[in-house]
C-alpha positions in Angstrom: -29.7 29.8 -10.3 -27.7 27.8 -7.5 -27.2 24.7 -9.8 -26.1 27.1 -12.8 -23.5 28.7 -10.5 -22.2 25.5 -9.2 -21.7 24.6 -12.8 -20.1 27.1 -14.1 -17.8 28.0 -10.7 -16.9 23.9 -11.2 -16.0 24.5 -15.0 -13.8 27.7 -14.1 -12.1 24.9 -11.4 -11.5 22.9 -14.3 -10.0 25.3 -16.7 -7.6 26.7 -13.4 -6.7 22.7 -13.0 -6.1 22.6 -17.1 -3.6 25.9 -16.8 -1.4 24.3 -13.9 1.1 21.9 -15.4 2.7 20.5 -12.3 -1.0 19.5 -11.0 -1.7 17.5 -14.4 1.7 15.6 -14.4 1.3 14.5 -10.8 -2.1 13.2 -12.0 -0.7 11.1 -14.7 2.1 10.1 -12.9 -0.2 9.1 -10.1 -2.4 7.1 -11.9 0.6 5.5 -14.5 3.8 5.1 -13.6 3.0 5.0 -9.5 0.7 2.5 -10.0 3.3 0.6 -12.3 6.1 0.5 -10.1 4.4 0.2 -7.0 2.9 -3.2 -8.5 6.0 -4.3 -10.0 8.6 -3.4 -7.1 6.9 -4.9 -4.6 9.2 -7.3 -2.9 9.4 -10.8 -2.1 8.8 -11.9 1.2 12.5 -13.4 0.9 14.5 -12.5 -2.5 18.1 -12.9 -3.2 19.5 -12.7 0.7 23.1 -13.3 0.7 24.3 -15.8 2.5 27.7 -16.7 3.4 28.8 -20.5 5.0 31.3 -21.6 7.2 31.8 -25.4 6.1 34.3 -27.0 8.8 32.9 -30.5 8.1 33.7 -30.8 4.7 31.4 -33.7 4.1 28.4 -34.8 1.9 26.0 -33.7 4.2 27.5 -30.3 4.4 27.8 -29.7 0.7 24.5 -31.1 0.9 23.4 -28.0 3.3 25.3 -25.6 1.1 23.9 -26.6 -2.5 20.3 -26.5 -0.9 20.6 -22.3 -0.8 20.1 -20.8 -4.2 17.7 -17.9 -5.8 15.5 -16.7 -6.2 15.2 -16.8 -2.1 18.7 -16.4 -1.7 21.9 -15.7 -3.8 24.5 -18.8 -4.1 26.1 -19.0 -0.9 29.5 -18.0 -0.4 32.1 -20.3 1.4 34.4 -18.6 3.9 36.6 -19.2 6.7 35.6 -18.9 10.4 37.8 -15.5 10.9 35.8 -14.2 7.8 32.4 -14.6 9.2 32.3 -11.8 11.7 34.4 -9.3 9.2 31.8 -9.8 6.7 28.6 -9.2 9.2 30.1 -6.1 10.4 30.6 -5.0 6.5 27.0 -5.9 5.9 28.2 -8.3 3.3 26.1 -10.9 4.3 22.5 -11.5 5.9 22.9 -14.9 7.4 26.0 -16.6 8.5 25.7 -20.5 8.7 28.5 -21.9 10.3 28.5 -25.8 10.2 31.2 -27.1 13.0 33.9 -30.0 12.0 32.5 -33.8 12.4 28.8 -32.8 12.3 28.0 -35.5 10.0 29.7 -38.3 12.1 28.3 -36.9 15.3 24.5 -36.8 13.7 25.0 -40.0 12.6 26.2 -41.6 16.0 23.4 -40.4 17.6 24.7 -37.0 19.2 22.9 -33.9 18.6 25.3 -31.4 17.4 24.9 -27.5 16.6 24.8 -25.4 13.5 25.1 -21.8 14.4 23.2 -19.5 12.4 24.4 -15.7 12.4 21.8 -13.1 11.5 22.2 -9.7 10.6 18.6 -8.4 12.5 19.2 -4.4 11.2 17.6 -6.0 8.2 14.0 -6.7 9.6 12.6 -7.8 6.8 14.9 -10.5 5.3 15.9 -11.5 8.6 12.6 -12.5 10.0 11.4 -14.3 7.2 14.5 -15.7 5.9 14.9 -17.0 9.6 12.5 -19.6 8.7 13.8 -20.4 5.6 17.4 -21.4 6.3 15.7 -23.4 9.5 13.2 -25.0 7.1 15.9 -25.8 4.6 18.7 -27.2 7.0 16.3 -29.5 8.9 14.6 -30.7 5.7 18.3 -31.6 4.1 19.1 -33.3 7.2 16.3 -35.2 7.7 16.7 -36.3 4.0 20.1 -37.5 4.4 19.1 -39.5 7.6 16.7 -41.4 6.1 18.2 -41.6 2.6 15.0 -40.6 0.6 12.6 -37.8 0.3 8.9 -38.5 1.3 8.4 -41.6 1.7 6.4 -41.5 4.9 3.0 -40.8 4.2 1.5 -38.0 6.7 -1.5 -38.9 8.9 -3.5 -35.7 7.4 -3.5 -34.0 4.0 -3.4 -30.3 3.7 -4.8 -29.4 0.8 -4.4 -25.7 -0.5 -7.1 -23.9 -2.2 -5.9 -19.9 -2.9 -8.8 -17.9 -3.2 -9.1 -14.7 -5.3 -5.0 -14.7 -6.0 -4.3 -18.6 -6.9 -1.5 -17.6 -8.2 -0.3 -15.5 -5.2 0.9 -13.0 -7.6 1.8 -9.3 -5.5 1.1 -7.7 -9.0 -2.7 -7.9 -8.5 -2.7 -6.8 -4.8 0.2 -3.5 -5.1 -1.6 -2.0 -8.0 -5.1 -1.9 -7.0 -4.1 -0.7 -3.5 -2.2 1.9 -5.4 -4.6 3.0 -7.4 -6.7 3.3 -3.7 -4.2 4.8 -2.0 -3.9 7.9 -5.1 -7.8 8.6 -5.4 -7.5 9.6 -1.6 -4.3 11.6 -1.7 -5.2 13.3 -5.0 -9.0 14.3 -3.7 -7.3 16.2 -0.8 -4.2 17.6 -2.7 -6.4 18.9 -5.8 -8.8 20.5 -3.8 -7.2 22.1 -1.2 -4.5 23.1 -3.6 -7.1 24.8 -5.6 -8.4 26.6 -2.7 -5.0 27.9 -1.7 -4.0 28.8 -5.1 -7.3 31.2 -5.1 -6.3 32.8 -2.2 -2.6 33.3 -3.1 -3.7 34.8 -6.6 -6.6 36.8 -5.1 -9.2 35.1 -6.9 -11.2 34.3 -3.5 -12.0 38.4 -3.3 -13.3 38.2 -7.1 -15.9 35.6 -5.9 -16.9 37.5 -2.9 -17.9 40.3 -5.4 -20.2 38.2 -7.2 -23.8 36.5 -6.3 -22.7 33.3 -5.1 -22.7 31.6 -1.7 -20.0 29.8 0.3 -22.0 26.7 -0.6 -22.3 27.1 -4.2 -18.4 27.6 -4.3 -17.4 24.8 -2.4 -19.7 22.3 -4.4 -18.2 23.6 -7.6 -14.7 22.7 -6.1 -16.1 19.1 -4.9 -17.8 18.0 -8.0 -15.1 19.5 -10.4 -12.3 17.8 -8.5 -14.5 14.3 -7.8 -15.0 14.4 -12.1 -11.4 14.5 -12.6 -10.2 11.8 -10.0 -13.0 10.0 -11.4 -12.0 9.9 -14.6 -8.0 9.3 -13.7 -9.2 6.6 -11.7 -11.4 5.0 -14.5 -8.4 4.9 -17.1 -6.1 3.8 -14.7 -8.2 1.0 -14.0 -8.7 0.1 -17.5 -5.4 0.9 -19.3 -2.6 0.2 -16.6 -4.1 -2.6 -14.3 -6.1 -4.2 -17.0 -4.3 -3.5 -20.1 -0.7 -3.1 -18.9 -0.5 -5.4 -15.8 -2.9 -8.1 -16.8 -4.8 -8.1 -13.7 -8.0 -9.5 -14.0 -11.0 -7.2 -12.0 -13.4 -10.0 -10.7 -16.1 -7.2 -9.3 -18.4 -4.7 -11.0 -16.3 -1.6 -12.1 -19.3 0.8 -12.2 -20.0 -0.4 -8.7 -16.6 0.4 -7.6 -16.6 3.7 -9.2 -19.8 4.7 -7.5 -18.5 3.9 -4.1 -15.5 6.0 -5.2 -17.9 8.7 -5.8 -18.7 8.7 -2.1 -15.6 8.5 -0.8 -14.4 11.4 -3.0 -17.0 13.5 -1.7 -15.6 12.6 1.8 -12.1 13.6 0.7 -12.4 16.5 -1.3 -14.5 18.0 1.7 -11.5 16.9 3.8 -9.4 18.8 1.5 -11.0 22.0 1.3 -11.1 21.6 5.0 -7.1 21.6 5.2 -7.1 24.4 2.7 -9.0 26.4 5.0 -6.5 25.9 7.8 -3.3 26.1 5.9 -2.4 29.6 4.9 0.2 28.7 2.5 1.3 25.6 0.1 4.3 24.7 2.1 1.9 24.8 5.5 -0.9 22.8 3.3 2.2 20.3 3.1 2.8 20.0 6.7 -0.8 19.0 7.3 -1.0 16.6 4.5 1.6 14.7 5.8 0.0 14.9 9.5 -3.6 13.6 7.8 -2.7 11.6 4.5 0.2 9.4 6.3 -1.9 7.8 9.0 -5.1 7.7 7.0 -3.2 5.3 4.1 -1.1 3.4 7.0 -4.2 2.8 9.3 -7.0 2.1 7.1 -6.3 -1.4 6.1 -4.7 -1.1 3.0 -1.2 -1.9 4.1 -1.8 -4.0 7.1 -4.5 -5.9 7.7 -7.2 -4.0 10.2 -7.2 -7.1 12.4 -3.5 -6.9 13.5 -3.7 -3.3 14.6 -4.7 -2.5 18.4 -8.6 -2.4 19.2 -8.5 1.1 20.3 -7.0 2.3 16.5 -9.3 -0.2 15.0 -12.4 1.6 16.3 -11.1 5.2 15.8 -10.4 4.4 12.1 -13.9 3.8 11.8 -14.1 7.2 11.6 -12.1 8.0 8.4 -13.4 7.4 5.2 -10.7 5.6 3.2 -10.8 2.7 5.9 -14.5 2.0 4.4 -13.2 2.6 0.8 -10.4 0.4 1.4 -12.9 -2.9 2.6 -15.4 -1.8 -0.3 -12.6 -1.8 -2.9 -11.1 -4.8 -1.5 -14.5 -6.8 -1.8 -15.7 -5.6 -5.2 -12.6 -5.7 -7.1 -10.7 -8.5 -5.4 -13.7 -10.8 -4.3 -16.2 -9.5 -6.7 -18.8 -8.8 -4.1 -22.0 -7.3 -5.0 -23.9 -4.7 -3.3 -25.6 -6.6 -0.8 -22.3 -7.3 0.6 -20.7 -4.0 0.2 -23.9 -2.0 1.2 -22.4 -0.8 4.6 -19.2 0.8 3.3 -21.8 2.6 1.4 -24.0 4.2 4.1 -20.8 5.1 6.2 -19.1 6.5 3.2 -22.3 8.6 3.0 -22.9 9.6 7.0 -19.0 10.2 7.1 -19.2 12.4 3.7 -22.1 14.8 5.0 -20.3 15.2 8.2 -17.2 16.6 6.4 -18.8 18.7 3.6 -21.0 20.2 6.7 -17.6 20.7 8.8 -16.1 22.0 6.3 -18.4 24.1 4.9 -18.9 25.8 8.3 -15.1 26.4 8.7 -15.4 27.8 4.6 -17.9 30.2 5.6 -15.8 31.4 8.6 -13.0 31.9 6.5 -14.7 34.0 3.3 -16.2 35.7 6.1 -13.1 36.7 7.5 -11.8 37.9 4.5 -14.9 40.0 3.4 
């Protein structure tokens, strides 16, 4: 009887979701256009940074330095006068302004140590931090090549051989598309279950359920399996049609193994969504709770920034979050082709966290149902 109730209640959830056009649009967008835009719109570490150069030397060396800056890292340099540099930086026209002093080439060949001034607009943090090193490397390389009159003649004592594993092309699309799918799995699992519970409360259908011979466990289990099925189906289609088909990203590992891990992750996150749904009294409140919970989960899970670069306290604290283990599991399987022998600790962690969240949510759900009866 309990299994039949869970089955029928789950089918009711699917029908209710099918009559909600906004949720359907959100699901389709999250696993298609959102994945595509996140993959293709990821900025390069330095891309078309605007640079201006004050060339007060007008020597072969200074012109060589000017010609060394070109796309895609920099825009073609704008040659300006000394009086224009501060005004252009104040107007936000240039991220970098390079000032080559008079007699720069002559002083360099005479053995002196002339200085080149580099002005950086540090409000553009991404470009400023990365581009500063690029500019220094370009200027130093051109000066060394000019002084030696040739490039690369000296043999370095050690040869550094680069071997890029798992992403030999350093293609950001490979990383961005898969990580967007992983993030959207967490987001939709929480949103769909929490919104389904609040929608029933607003429409008054919870009272109808209380008049039926069903238990809170059956109601909650039905919501969990229905939303898990929806998100899992959308994930499978997204990986197949968008990530592998549309974007051409190679998946190294076993997709069924990844989906098995996704089921455990969805079990935990849908339970979390129901818990938030019992705390919120309306959809606006649920949205506020979602921002407080979802953003830290995604930012601190290791999907955006490696966990090793975070403070130790944050690393240990985030071990209690399900998507921390899911990100480790997904990256291991989809990027590095890891098998179950490698990722089984993440499977165990997701099972334990999911069980704890389900028990906590069920306890809260029973109290909420009891107060409405």
